[in-house]
GUZA-953562 format. One record per residue (C-alpha): residue number from 1; residue in one letter; y, z, x. Coordinates in steps of 0.2 Angstrom, whole numbers, plus 5000, padded with zeros to 4 digits. Layout:
BEGIN
+-----+--------+------+------+------+
! num ! residu !   py !   pz !   px !
+-----+--------+------+------+------+
! NUM !      A !    Y !    Z !    X !
...
+-----+--------+------+------+------+
end
This chain:
BEGIN
+-----+--------+------+------+------+
! num ! residu !   py !   pz !   px !
+-----+--------+------+------+------+
!   1 !      X ! 5008 ! 5026 ! 5150 !
!   2 !      X ! 5012 ! 5012 ! 5138 !
!   3 !      X ! 5025 ! 5013 ! 5125 !
!   4 !      X ! 5012 ! 5015 ! 5111 !
!   5 !      X ! 5005 ! 5031 ! 5120 !
!   6 !      X ! 5023 ! 5037 ! 5123 !
!   7 !      X ! 5027 ! 5035 ! 5105 !
!   8 !      X ! 5011 ! 5044 ! 5100 !
!   9 !      X ! 5016 ! 5059 ! 5111 !
!  10 !      X ! 5033 ! 5059 ! 5103 !
!  11 !      X ! 5025 ! 5061 ! 5086 !
!  12 !      X ! 5013 ! 5074 ! 5092 !
!  13 !      X ! 5028 ! 5084 ! 5098 !
!  14 !      X ! 5036 ! 5082 ! 5082 !
!  15 !      X ! 5022 ! 5089 ! 5073 !
!  16 !      X ! 5021 ! 5103 ! 5085 !
!  17 !      X ! 5039 ! 5106 ! 5082 !
!  18 !      X ! 5035 ! 5107 ! 5063 !
!  19 !      X ! 5021 ! 5119 ! 5066 !
!  20 !      X ! 5032 ! 5130 ! 5076 !
!  21 !      X ! 5023 ! 5128 ! 5093 !
!  22 !      X ! 5038 ! 5127 ! 5104 !
!  23 !      X ! 5028 ! 5130 ! 5120 !
!  24 !      X ! 5017 ! 5114 ! 5116 !
!  25 !      X ! 5033 ! 5105 ! 5111 !
!  26 !      X ! 5040 ! 5108 ! 5128 !
!  27 !      X ! 5024 ! 5103 ! 5137 !
!  28 !      X ! 5022 ! 5086 ! 5127 !
!  29 !      X ! 5040 ! 5081 ! 5129 !
!  30 !      X ! 5040 ! 5086 ! 5148 !
!  31 !      X ! 5025 ! 5074 ! 5150 !
!  32 !      X ! 5033 ! 5060 ! 5141 !
!  33 !      X ! 5049 ! 5061 ! 5151 !
!  34 !      X ! 5039 ! 5062 ! 5168 !
!  35 !      X ! 5031 ! 5045 ! 5162 !
!  36 !      X ! 5048 ! 5037 ! 5159 !
!  37 !      X ! 5057 ! 5043 ! 5174 !
!  38 !      X ! 5068 ! 5029 ! 5180 !
!  39 !      X ! 5060 ! 5027 ! 5198 !
!  40 !      X ! 5042 ! 5026 ! 5191 !
!  41 !      X ! 5034 ! 5011 ! 5196 !
!  42 !      X ! 5023 ! 5000 ! 5185 !
!  43 !      X ! 5011 ! 4985 ! 5190 !
!  44 !      X ! 5015 ! 4967 ! 5183 !
!  45 !      X ! 5002 ! 4970 ! 5169 !
!  46 !      X ! 5010 ! 4986 ! 5163 !
!  47 !      X ! 5026 ! 4979 ! 5164 !
!  48 !      X ! 5022 ! 4964 ! 5154 !
!  49 !      X ! 5014 ! 4976 ! 5141 !
!  50 !      X ! 5030 ! 4987 ! 5140 !
!  51 !      X ! 5041 ! 4971 ! 5138 !
!  52 !      X ! 5030 ! 4966 ! 5125 !
!  53 !      X ! 5024 ! 4949 ! 5133 !
!  54 !      X ! 5007 ! 4943 ! 5136 !
!  55 !      X ! 5008 ! 4936 ! 5154 !
!  56 !      X ! 5009 ! 4947 ! 5169 !
!  57 !      X ! 5011 ! 4930 ! 5178 !
!  58 !      X ! 5028 ! 4928 ! 5170 !
!  59 !      X ! 5033 ! 4946 ! 5176 !
!  60 !      X ! 5027 ! 4940 ! 5194 !
!  61 !      X ! 5038 ! 4924 ! 5193 !
!  62 !      X ! 5052 ! 4934 ! 5186 !
!  63 !      X ! 5051 ! 4946 ! 5201 !
!  64 !      X ! 5050 ! 4931 ! 5214 !
!  65 !      X ! 5065 ! 4923 ! 5205 !
!  66 !      X ! 5076 ! 4938 ! 5206 !
!  67 !      X ! 5077 ! 4942 ! 5188 !
!  68 !      X ! 5066 ! 4958 ! 5189 !
!  69 !      X ! 5069 ! 4969 ! 5205 !
!  70 !      X ! 5053 ! 4972 ! 5212 !
!  71 !      X ! 5046 ! 4982 ! 5226 !
!  72 !      X ! 5029 ! 4980 ! 5237 !
!  73 !      X ! 5019 ! 4997 ! 5235 !
!  74 !      X ! 5004 ! 4999 ! 5244 !
!  75 !      X ! 5001 ! 4980 ! 5245 !
!  76 !      X ! 5005 ! 4978 ! 5225 !
!  77 !      X ! 5020 ! 4971 ! 5217 !
!  78 !      X ! 5027 ! 4986 ! 5208 !
!  79 !      X ! 5042 ! 4987 ! 5195 !
!  80 !      X ! 5054 ! 5002 ! 5193 !
!  81 !      X ! 5055 ! 5007 ! 5175 !
!  82 !      X ! 5073 ! 5006 ! 5177 !
!  83 !      X ! 5072 ! 4987 ! 5178 !
!  84 !      X ! 5061 ! 4987 ! 5163 !
!  85 !      X ! 5074 ! 4996 ! 5154 !
!  86 !      X ! 5088 ! 4985 ! 5161 !
!  87 !      X ! 5080 ! 4968 ! 5154 !
!  88 !      X ! 5071 ! 4974 ! 5139 !
!  89 !      X ! 5083 ! 4966 ! 5127 !
!  90 !      X ! 5088 ! 4952 ! 5137 !
!  91 !      X ! 5087 ! 4934 ! 5132 !
!  92 !      X ! 5073 ! 4929 ! 5144 !
!  93 !      X ! 5062 ! 4943 ! 5137 !
!  94 !      X ! 5066 ! 4938 ! 5119 !
!  95 !      X ! 5062 ! 4920 ! 5122 !
!  96 !      X ! 5045 ! 4924 ! 5130 !
!  97 !      X ! 5041 ! 4935 ! 5116 !
!  98 !      X ! 5044 ! 4921 ! 5104 !
!  99 !      X ! 5035 ! 4909 ! 5114 !
! 100 !      X ! 5019 ! 4921 ! 5115 !
! 101 !      X ! 5021 ! 4923 ! 5096 !
! 102 !      X ! 5020 ! 4903 ! 5094 !
! 103 !      X ! 5006 ! 4903 ! 5106 !
! 104 !      X ! 4996 ! 4915 ! 5097 !
! 105 !      X ! 4999 ! 4907 ! 5080 !
! 106 !      X ! 4994 ! 4890 ! 5087 !
! 107 !      X ! 4977 ! 4897 ! 5093 !
! 108 !      X ! 4972 ! 4901 ! 5075 !
! 109 !      X ! 4973 ! 4882 ! 5071 !
! 110 !      X ! 4960 ! 4878 ! 5085 !
! 111 !      X ! 4941 ! 4880 ! 5086 !
! 112 !      X ! 4928 ! 4880 ! 5099 !
! 113 !      X ! 4920 ! 4865 ! 5091 !
! 114 !      X ! 4936 ! 4854 ! 5090 !
! 115 !      X ! 4939 ! 4843 ! 5075 !
! 116 !      X ! 4924 ! 4837 ! 5065 !
! 117 !      X ! 4921 ! 4818 ! 5061 !
! 118 !      X ! 4929 ! 4818 ! 5044 !
! 119 !      X ! 4944 ! 4828 ! 5051 !
! 120 !      X ! 4946 ! 4815 ! 5065 !
! 121 !      X ! 4945 ! 4800 ! 5053 !
! 122 !      X ! 4957 ! 4809 ! 5041 !
! 123 !      X ! 4970 ! 4812 ! 5055 !
! 124 !      X ! 4967 ! 4794 ! 5061 !
! 125 !      X ! 4971 ! 4787 ! 5043 !
! 126 !      X ! 4986 ! 4798 ! 5041 !
! 127 !      X ! 4995 ! 4791 ! 5056 !
! 128 !      X ! 5007 ! 4777 ! 5053 !
! 129 !      X ! 5006 ! 4761 ! 5062 !
! 130 !      X ! 4992 ! 4758 ! 5076 !
! 131 !      X ! 4989 ! 4765 ! 5092 !
! 132 !      X ! 4993 ! 4754 ! 5107 !
! 133 !      X ! 4975 ! 4751 ! 5112 !
! 134 !      X ! 4971 ! 4745 ! 5094 !
! 135 !      X ! 4983 ! 4730 ! 5093 !
+-----+--------+------+------+------+
end
């Protein structure tokens, strides 16, 4: 269960409480609590999602480097939820979130076709000086 699903479940519990359906509230909250138990294990892709970063490879790298404590579970690399909670607000995670935001923003400038002849000419004309092979 990701953070978004957990948030939706908590909103559902709130609505159930407002409606007076106490037994439904308890069931929904129990389910949410089971999902966030500290020893629940998540795979790298889920950990990346929970940390708000794009790359599960970064999570694997953090495991190899010792930043995240990971375990092998059935041949898979698994990360305890307690580790996700421990590093959630760290400098490393914030830096990766910022880098991901920059990468996403830079993708908006690119196209599959590349620059047109006119754009290439305008870019070339806007450069100061000459390129080394033009001298």
